[in-house]
Every structure is written in C-alpha cells, then in structure tokens.
ZANU-696226 format. One line per field, with one value per residue (C-alpha): residue number from 1; residue in one letter; x, y negated, z. Coordinates in steps of 0.2 Angstrom, whole numbers. Layout:
% residues N
num c(NUM | ...)
residu c(A | ...)
u c(X | ...)
v c(Y | ...)
w c(Z | ...)
END
This chain:
% residues 288
num c(1 | 2 | 3 | 4 | 5 | 6 | 7 | 8 | 9 | 10 | 11 | 12 | 13 | 14 | 15 | 16 | 17 | 18 | 19 | 20 | 21 | 22 | 23 | 24 | 25 | 26 | 27 | 28 | 29 | 30 | 31 | 32 | 33 | 34 | 35 | 36 | 37 | 38 | 39 | 40 | 41 | 42 | 43 | 44 | 45 | 46 | 47 | 48 | 49 | 50 | 51 | 52 | 53 | 54 | 55 | 56 | 57 | 58 | 59 | 60 | 61 | 62 | 63 | 64 | 65 | 66 | 67 | 68 | 69 | 70 | 71 | 72 | 73 | 74 | 75 | 76 | 77 | 78 | 79 | 80 | 81 | 82 | 83 | 84 | 85 | 86 | 87 | 88 | 89 | 90 | 91 | 92 | 93 | 94 | 95 | 96 | 97 | 98 | 99 | 100 | 101 | 102 | 103 | 104 | 105 | 106 | 107 | 108 | 109 | 110 | 111 | 112 | 113 | 114 | 115 | 116 | 117 | 118 | 119 | 120 | 121 | 122 | 123 | 124 | 125 | 126 | 127 | 128 | 129 | 130 | 131 | 132 | 133 | 134 | 135 | 136 | 137 | 138 | 139 | 140 | 141 | 142 | 143 | 144 | 145 | 146 | 147 | 148 | 149 | 150 | 151 | 152 | 153 | 154 | 155 | 156 | 157 | 158 | 159 | 160 | 161 | 162 | 163 | 164 | 165 | 166 | 167 | 168 | 169 | 170 | 171 | 172 | 173 | 174 | 175 | 176 | 177 | 178 | 179 | 180 | 181 | 182 | 183 | 184 | 185 | 186 | 187 | 188 | 189 | 190 | 191 | 192 | 193 | 194 | 195 | 196 | 197 | 198 | 199 | 200 | 201 | 202 | 203 | 204 | 205 | 206 | 207 | 208 | 209 | 210 | 211 | 212 | 213 | 214 | 215 | 216 | 217 | 218 | 219 | 220 | 221 | 222 | 223 | 224 | 225 | 226 | 227 | 228 | 229 | 230 | 231 | 232 | 233 | 234 | 235 | 236 | 237 | 238 | 239 | 240 | 241 | 242 | 243 | 244 | 245 | 246 | 247 | 248 | 249 | 250 | 251 | 252 | 253 | 254 | 255 | 256 | 257 | 258 | 259 | 260 | 261 | 262 | 263 | 264 | 265 | 266 | 267 | 268 | 269 | 270 | 271 | 272 | 273 | 274 | 275 | 276 | 277 | 278 | 279 | 280 | 281 | 282 | 283 | 284 | 285 | 286 | 287 | 288)
residu c(M | D | L | H | T | L | E | V | F | R | A | V | V | S | E | R | S | F | S | R | A | A | A | R | L | L | R | T | Q | P | A | V | S | M | A | V | Q | R | L | E | A | E | V | G | E | P | L | I | D | R | A | G | K | Q | P | R | L | T | D | A | G | Q | V | V | F | D | Y | A | R | R | F | D | N | L | R | A | E | L | G | V | A | L | A | E | L | R | D | H | G | A | G | R | L | S | I | G | A | N | E | S | T | T | L | Y | L | L | P | L | I | A | R | Y | R | K | Q | Y | P | R | V | K | V | Q | V | R | R | S | Q | S | S | R | I | P | V | E | I | L | E | G | D | L | E | M | G | V | I | S | Y | E | P | Q | D | E | R | L | V | A | R | I | I | Y | T | D | H | L | A | C | V | V | S | P | H | H | R | F | A | R | R | R | S | V | S | I | A | E | L | G | A | E | T | F | I | A | H | N | E | M | S | P | Y | K | E | V | V | L | R | Q | F | E | R | L | K | V | P | L | R | Q | Q | V | E | M | P | T | V | E | A | I | R | K | M | V | Q | R | N | Q | G | V | A | F | L | P | R | M | C | V | E | E | E | I | A | Q | G | T | L | R | E | V | Q | V | T | D | L | Q | T | E | R | K | I | R | L | V | Y | P | A | G | R | T | L | S | H | A | G | R | A | F | L | D | L | L)
u c(343 | 355 | 366 | 380 | 381 | 382 | 397 | 406 | 403 | 410 | 425 | 429 | 427 | 438 | 451 | 451 | 454 | 443 | 457 | 461 | 443 | 442 | 457 | 450 | 433 | 441 | 432 | 437 | 439 | 426 | 414 | 417 | 415 | 398 | 391 | 395 | 387 | 371 | 371 | 372 | 358 | 347 | 350 | 349 | 364 | 383 | 390 | 409 | 419 | 431 | 440 | 455 | 468 | 458 | 439 | 431 | 413 | 400 | 387 | 375 | 389 | 393 | 374 | 374 | 391 | 384 | 368 | 379 | 389 | 374 | 367 | 383 | 382 | 364 | 369 | 383 | 370 | 358 | 373 | 377 | 358 | 356 | 371 | 365 | 348 | 358 | 370 | 368 | 386 | 393 | 392 | 402 | 404 | 411 | 415 | 423 | 436 | 451 | 468 | 465 | 447 | 452 | 461 | 445 | 437 | 451 | 445 | 427 | 432 | 443 | 427 | 416 | 428 | 428 | 409 | 408 | 424 | 417 | 411 | 422 | 426 | 432 | 438 | 440 | 451 | 440 | 441 | 430 | 420 | 415 | 410 | 392 | 389 | 397 | 385 | 370 | 376 | 378 | 397 | 399 | 387 | 393 | 407 | 417 | 418 | 422 | 409 | 390 | 384 | 369 | 359 | 342 | 345 | 359 | 360 | 375 | 380 | 394 | 406 | 421 | 425 | 443 | 453 | 466 | 483 | 497 | 513 | 531 | 548 | 555 | 569 | 558 | 559 | 541 | 543 | 545 | 529 | 512 | 504 | 507 | 497 | 493 | 503 | 518 | 515 | 516 | 534 | 533 | 534 | 518 | 518 | 501 | 491 | 488 | 470 | 457 | 446 | 433 | 446 | 459 | 447 | 443 | 463 | 465 | 451 | 456 | 473 | 466 | 454 | 468 | 478 | 493 | 502 | 500 | 516 | 511 | 528 | 528 | 513 | 512 | 500 | 499 | 498 | 513 | 524 | 518 | 523 | 540 | 543 | 539 | 549 | 564 | 560 | 557 | 541 | 526 | 508 | 490 | 485 | 470 | 475 | 472 | 484 | 498 | 494 | 507 | 521 | 516 | 517 | 534 | 540 | 545 | 532 | 525 | 508 | 507 | 491 | 486 | 477 | 466 | 461 | 450 | 445 | 434 | 433 | 418 | 419 | 403 | 397 | 386 | 373 | 358 | 342 | 330 | 339 | 339 | 356 | 364 | 364 | 383 | 379 | 365 | 376 | 389 | 377 | 372 | 390 | 390)
v c(-478 | -466 | -475 | -462 | -466 | -484 | -480 | -471 | -487 | -498 | -487 | -488 | -507 | -510 | -498 | -504 | -486 | -470 | -459 | -470 | -470 | -451 | -449 | -461 | -451 | -434 | -430 | -426 | -439 | -431 | -431 | -450 | -454 | -444 | -453 | -470 | -464 | -458 | -475 | -484 | -473 | -477 | -496 | -495 | -506 | -503 | -508 | -506 | -511 | -497 | -504 | -511 | -503 | -507 | -505 | -522 | -526 | -532 | -544 | -531 | -522 | -538 | -539 | -521 | -522 | -537 | -528 | -512 | -522 | -529 | -511 | -506 | -520 | -516 | -498 | -505 | -516 | -501 | -490 | -505 | -507 | -488 | -488 | -503 | -494 | -481 | -493 | -512 | -514 | -508 | -514 | -524 | -543 | -550 | -568 | -577 | -591 | -599 | -600 | -616 | -613 | -596 | -605 | -612 | -595 | -588 | -594 | -589 | -571 | -569 | -574 | -563 | -548 | -549 | -547 | -534 | -525 | -511 | -522 | -522 | -540 | -543 | -560 | -560 | -573 | -581 | -597 | -610 | -614 | -596 | -592 | -598 | -588 | -572 | -574 | -576 | -560 | -550 | -548 | -558 | -561 | -577 | -590 | -604 | -620 | -638 | -646 | -646 | -631 | -641 | -625 | -622 | -604 | -607 | -613 | -624 | -626 | -638 | -629 | -640 | -658 | -661 | -674 | -673 | -678 | -686 | -677 | -680 | -673 | -680 | -686 | -695 | -714 | -714 | -703 | -717 | -727 | -725 | -730 | -734 | -741 | -731 | -745 | -739 | -721 | -724 | -721 | -705 | -687 | -677 | -658 | -653 | -637 | -631 | -628 | -643 | -646 | -660 | -668 | -668 | -677 | -690 | -694 | -695 | -707 | -718 | -719 | -723 | -736 | -745 | -742 | -734 | -719 | -702 | -693 | -675 | -668 | -652 | -640 | -625 | -610 | -610 | -621 | -613 | -616 | -635 | -636 | -629 | -640 | -656 | -649 | -650 | -667 | -663 | -674 | -678 | -670 | -671 | -656 | -652 | -657 | -640 | -632 | -643 | -645 | -633 | -641 | -659 | -654 | -645 | -661 | -651 | -662 | -680 | -687 | -704 | -713 | -720 | -737 | -737 | -719 | -710 | -692 | -683 | -665 | -655 | -637 | -627 | -609 | -604 | -590 | -585 | -593 | -580 | -564 | -555 | -556 | -539 | -537 | -542 | -558 | -564 | -560 | -572 | -585 | -584 | -585 | -602)
w c(405 | 413 | 427 | 424 | 406 | 410 | 422 | 408 | 397 | 410 | 412 | 393 | 393 | 409 | 403 | 386 | 380 | 379 | 384 | 400 | 404 | 402 | 414 | 427 | 426 | 426 | 410 | 392 | 379 | 368 | 382 | 385 | 367 | 366 | 381 | 373 | 357 | 367 | 374 | 358 | 351 | 365 | 364 | 345 | 342 | 341 | 358 | 354 | 339 | 336 | 321 | 330 | 341 | 357 | 358 | 357 | 364 | 351 | 356 | 361 | 370 | 381 | 386 | 391 | 401 | 410 | 415 | 419 | 432 | 440 | 441 | 449 | 462 | 466 | 469 | 481 | 490 | 492 | 500 | 512 | 516 | 520 | 531 | 540 | 544 | 553 | 561 | 562 | 568 | 552 | 533 | 521 | 519 | 503 | 502 | 487 | 489 | 481 | 488 | 498 | 504 | 510 | 524 | 531 | 533 | 544 | 561 | 557 | 552 | 567 | 578 | 567 | 568 | 587 | 587 | 573 | 571 | 561 | 547 | 532 | 527 | 509 | 504 | 485 | 477 | 463 | 453 | 462 | 447 | 445 | 462 | 461 | 445 | 454 | 468 | 457 | 447 | 464 | 462 | 479 | 493 | 499 | 493 | 499 | 488 | 490 | 479 | 478 | 467 | 460 | 458 | 467 | 467 | 479 | 497 | 502 | 520 | 525 | 537 | 537 | 533 | 527 | 516 | 503 | 511 | 502 | 507 | 505 | 511 | 527 | 516 | 504 | 503 | 509 | 524 | 537 | 530 | 537 | 521 | 503 | 489 | 473 | 463 | 473 | 469 | 450 | 450 | 459 | 452 | 457 | 459 | 454 | 455 | 437 | 440 | 439 | 454 | 458 | 470 | 457 | 446 | 459 | 461 | 442 | 440 | 453 | 446 | 429 | 436 | 444 | 427 | 437 | 428 | 437 | 433 | 434 | 428 | 437 | 439 | 450 | 452 | 471 | 486 | 494 | 478 | 479 | 497 | 495 | 480 | 491 | 505 | 494 | 489 | 471 | 471 | 480 | 481 | 486 | 496 | 507 | 525 | 532 | 520 | 527 | 545 | 551 | 541 | 546 | 564 | 562 | 553 | 537 | 528 | 531 | 528 | 520 | 520 | 503 | 506 | 490 | 490 | 502 | 498 | 510 | 506 | 511 | 512 | 509 | 512 | 497 | 497 | 486 | 491 | 485 | 489 | 505 | 514 | 521 | 540 | 540 | 530 | 541 | 556 | 548 | 545 | 564 | 569 | 560)
END
C-alpha cells in the first residue's frame, strides 16, 4: 500500500472536500479522485460515501483512516529518530495535557529547555479522557492526566500532588471564614467547568451523599473564565490549587477549607510501557 496514496486519502478526509485536498496537496482534483479510487480498488471496499454534499467515511474508510494516521505518526517518529542519530541535542517532544494540567508542566519544561534548547517541545491541548488513547495510537509521546489510566500498556508516574480549592471572591460572605461545611455551600451558586472530570465526580458524589444540593447554575469552558466569574462575586468554584495560587497570594481570590470534603489531586505523567521513547522523551524522564 503506497504511503503517498494514504496521504492523499487523509487530506480528503481532513479537508472534507476533494477540491480543497487537491489545493492543499498542489494537485488537480481528478488526480486526487483517481488516487482515492486506486486505494478503494486495492482495499476492495468503498472508503468514502460521495452521495452527500461532503464526502463521508464508510466503516472501511474509518479503519483505513485510523491506520493512515498511525503510518503518518510512525513516519514522523522515523524522522525524529534519524535526526537524533545525528544530534542527540535536537529532536521533538510532544506532550498532551488539558488546560489545568498544562500548568504543572511549566516549571519542568523551563528546566528541560535550559538543558536541551534545540529540542522542539510541543504541548498539545487534549481532552484528559482522550490522552491515553492518543499516546497508544502514537499521536502523543507522553501525556499529563489527573487520574490513574488503568491500562497495563501505559506507565503512569506521579509528578505533583495538589488538591481542589474552594475559592470565593474577597467580597463574598465566606471570604473571612477559614472553613465552611458542605451544608453551608448548599445555598451557593457554583461556577463549574463544562467538562466532566474524576474530581468533579468526587465533589458531586459527596454533595449527593450528604443530600446537599449542588447548584451548578453557570458553566464555563475554561479555568480562566471561572476565575474571573468568581472574582466578580458571581459564585464560588472548586479549582485545582495550582490554578489559583497567584490569585490567592494577590488577594483577588480567597480559599476556604471545606471541612467534609478532602480532594487530593495526583498529577501523573503517562507514557507507553512497550514502546521505545525518543531521546528527547528519555531526557525528559531523566529530568523528573
């Protein structure tokens, strides 16, 4: 199976158009269509449903697309490996993280860059639940998550221990309190992240166990937006302590201990158990 034909097929799928794929690849549209037809003939199955306005993958097309992406990742790994043979000080390191776990990487990356300034470090924003899958499929070399992946094909090393902080505005009625109970929080409006996480589930279960309503009346897509809403005294929030350390130190947010809720948050660096890491990846582990 020709890798160039797979590249054409991937372009058609990602662009959702034969004409846009042709423009991206600097080829004519008939040439792109013929390449996909040759691939379909080789596979013996239609890969793209052309009936609608946009081409859609068939079941066979999805399988071929997934493998085509893996081939592309292997080709990129080959290029990095060959570059590292020539120069161990260069290479590429790709790490997946979501918005909050990226913060735990910052001091590590700063130290790493001092030792390996010519390594290209790419931190890709990913959904936390998808990071183990992306590592196993070769889309990422490593990832940072806040839960145990429960997969023997992965190694998970704890790199940081944090906790969820209940934060309020300096003007909130709890701002001068050292601690509150979950029962007292039942009347509060919570500013929540619109993605589920293991620690959000812990909070939900504890409120449910104590039969206290958790009024998540506002949901936001980013930690930054949640912080700003709480600073404006529009509600309270549970956020990773590292995400609000600066604001608490500056006095623009206050942390209030919740007496019947303890949420230790372990941050793990995850990488494949059975795949050889790049020189850049091994150097990052050595740094830890």
